[in-house]
N, C-alpha and C positions, 0 to 999 in steps of 0.2 A: 352659165356660157361657154362655149368657145370660144376660141381665141378668136381675134380678129382685127381687122385694120377698115378703115375708111368708114366706121362706124358713126352716128351723131350721138349726143346726152344731151341731158338736161335735168337741173337738181328741181326735185319736187318738194315742198312741205319741211324744207331744209334740214330731212334728214336722208331724203333718199336720192337715188342717181338711176335715171332712167337711161337707157341705151336702148336702139333698135339700130339694127341693119347690118351693114358692114361685110366685108368679105375673110374669108378665110380659104379655100380649096375652091369657094363656089360664095354667088354671093345667098346674102340672107334676107331674110325677112320680119327675124323673133324678135320678142321686146323682152327684157329682163330690169327689173329691180332690184338696187342693192342699197340696202338698209344702212347706213350709218351705224348708226345706236348698235345694231344686234347685228352684225357684219356678217350678213347673210344674204346671198341671193334669192330671187324669185323668179321665174318666169311667167310673165303677164299673158292671159290670153282673155281677148276682148271677144265679143260677140257674134263680129261679125268678120269675113276676109278682110285682112288687111292688104293693102297695096305691094306689088309686083317686085318681089327680091332683090335688092339695091345695095350698092355703097356711095359713098361722095353725099349723100345728100346732110339736108339741114333741118333744125327742129328745134320748136322752142315749146313751154311747159305755157298754154293759157285757160284759165280756170282748174277745170280739171279735165282740159284735152291737150294730147301732146298734138299739135300742131306742126306737120312735117314737107318739104317741099325739096321737088327735086330728085336730082341723085343719077346714077349709071349705072347700066348692066349690059355692056355693048355698042347701047343708042341714051341718048341724054333725055331724062323725063323733064318736064313743066310744067308739072303737075302739083295739088296742092290738096291734101289728106288731115283730116282732124279724127281723133282716136279719144274715144272718150275710155278716161282709166278713169272713174268713179271707183270701179272695186278692187284699186290698191288701197289696200289699209295698213295699220302697224305694222 
């Protein structure tokens, strides 16, 4: 993934780090998975639109859904989204 700040991160299955959002030259709304065992990054594509690009958001993994809240992109968000990550495997 591109360098960024203000992103959110959560651990999945004890060997994966999921990051989303953040900012570099502009706000970002992509999702990436770092596999700690293989030391490889993979971009995660979900089958539906993901929320608007933003930074300073919060997220937590609940079952196989990445639940994200809030964020900022020149306006503050007070929204809640659940992104199904069943597609993330080995």
